[in-house]
C-alpha positions, -999 to 999 in steps of 0.1 A, spaced: -864 551 -5 -828 540 -6 -813 529 -39 -794 496 -43 -772 488 -73 -769 450 -79 -742 439 -103 -754 405 -114 -791 407 -107 -805 383 -133 -802 349 -117 -791 329 -87 -782 348 -56 -785 381 -73 -821 375 -83 -829 363 -48 -815 395 -34 -835 416 -59 -868 398 -51 -862 402 -13 -853 439 -15 -877 452 -42 -906 462 -18 -883 482 4 -857 497 -20 -854 511 -54 -832 485 -72 -810 491 -102 -797 459 -118 -768 454 -141 -765 421 -159 -752 409 -192 -785 393 -203 -820 406 -199 -836 391 -167 -872 397 -178 -880 409 -143 -905 437 -141 -913 460 -111 -921 497 -107 -890 500 -84 -866 481 -107 -845 494 -136 -821 472 -155 -790 478 -176 -777 451 -198 -739 453 -201 -706 437 -192 -690 456 -163 -655 444 -173 -656 460 -208 -686 483 -212 -693 518 -200 -710 518 -166 -743 537 -164 -742 572 -149 -766 574 -119 -777 603 -98 -774 585 -65 -770 551 -49 -769 541 -12 -757 505 -16 -735 485 -40 -737 447 -43 -712 430 -66 -720 394 -73 -701 382 -105 -680 352 -98 -665 321 -113 -664 284 -106 -633 273 -126 -624 240 -111 -594 222 -127 -564 202 -116 -535 226 -110 -514 212 -139 -543 220 -163 -547 256 -151 -533 281 -176 -522 316 -169 -553 328 -188 -575 309 -162 -560 328 -134 -563 361 -153 -599 355 -162 -609 346 -126 -590 377 -113 -607 400 -138 -642 388 -129 -637 384 -92 -615 413 -84 -610 439 -111 -647 439 -120 -654 448 -84 -626 473 -82 -637 490 -114 -674 492 -103 -666 504 -68 -642 531 -80 -668 544 -104 -697 546 -79 -677 555 -48 -684 593 -51 -721 586 -50 -718 561 -21 -699 587 0 -729 611 -3 -753 587 14 -760 587 51 -763 549 52 -740 534 25 -725 500 21 -706 478 -3 -711 441 -3 -690 417 -24 -689 379 -27 -660 357 -17 -659 319 -12 -652 293 14 -623 283 -8 -602 311 7 -602 293 41 -609 257 33 -583 240 12 -600 220 -16 -586 203 -47 -590 220 -80 -597 255 -65 -563 272 -69 -574 298 -93 -607 307 -76 -592 307 -42 -564 330 -54 -588 356 -68 -613 355 -40 -585 358 -14 -574 390 -32 -609 403 -31 -610 397 7 -578 418 9 -596 446 -9 -625 444 16 -602 447 46 -581 475 32 -610 495 17 -631 490 48 -604 507 68 -600 535 43 -638 542 42 -646 533 78 -662 566 87 -684 568 55 -690 535 38 -693 500 53 -675 473 32 -681 436 37 -679 403 19 -701 372 21 -683 339 16 -708 312 9 -702 275 5 -717 257 -25 -751 272 -31 -781 259 -51 -778 283 -81 -775 279 -118 -738 286 -116 -734 255 -94 -757 233 -115 -727 216 -131 -716 204 -97 -751 197 -81 -760 176 -112 -781 148 -96 -796 137 -63 -766 115 -54 -742 144 -56 -766 167 -37 -768 141 -9 -730 138 -8 -726 175 -6 -751 177 22 -731 151 42 -699 172 38 -715 200 57 -721 199 95 -756 213 91 -764 185 65 -780 211 42 -773 228 9 -774 266 12 -802 283 -7 -799 317 -23 -826 332 -1 -805 326 30 -777 347 15 -802 373 4 -814 377 40 -779 383 51 -774 409 25 -805 427 35 -792 428 71 -759 443 59 -778 471 41 -797 480 72 -787 506 98 -788 476 122 -754 468 107 -739 503 112 -710 488 131 -703 458 108 -675 466 84 -644 450 71 -659 415 77 -660 383 57 -693 366 67 -693 329 62 -725 312 52 -710 277 50 -730 252 71 -701 251 95 -677 235 70 -648 259 76 -651 259 114 -663 224 125 -647 190 121 -674 165 131 
């Protein structure tokens, strides 16, 4: 069985990916807090990828990096530390992890890296300056690294719109807000984590052997359609 390393496997999109993959892959999870998830094909490390020593592994076929931020403030209230914190989590954490495990990924016959961006890189929204800046940088890494590794490791990003996760609970705080958010999207729906998990599973598959250097939008059409 192929091995998948999920950075951020304890909740939200990461947990949905874990639950979808666990019957077909050996999954190694890295998260700051214990998830409590138990399965014979799952092993978990509890640490902070920004500061702690990453676990030494014998092999992995796929790397999924999920940590992200929703740091929404008016521009005049954003401090330099806000930009630095978002950049550290969204970009440098991914870079550090990828560099550490890239030698193992290169040994696999079917290897991939999947990171997470945001619709904020393409859709101008108030209060998103810091998040948009760091996620745009991450997309730059995907395109450049995808070219560098084109013959050995597929590199892609997924850019979801607002998704029904614990991270977004501060925004989706009541039924009125949820309905308003639905109306903003052409599909009139809120994205659920399992939808994103299914896209990730496709990207791990040999069916995606020619998909690399892409930013796949799961956004209910909000960045493409004006209805």
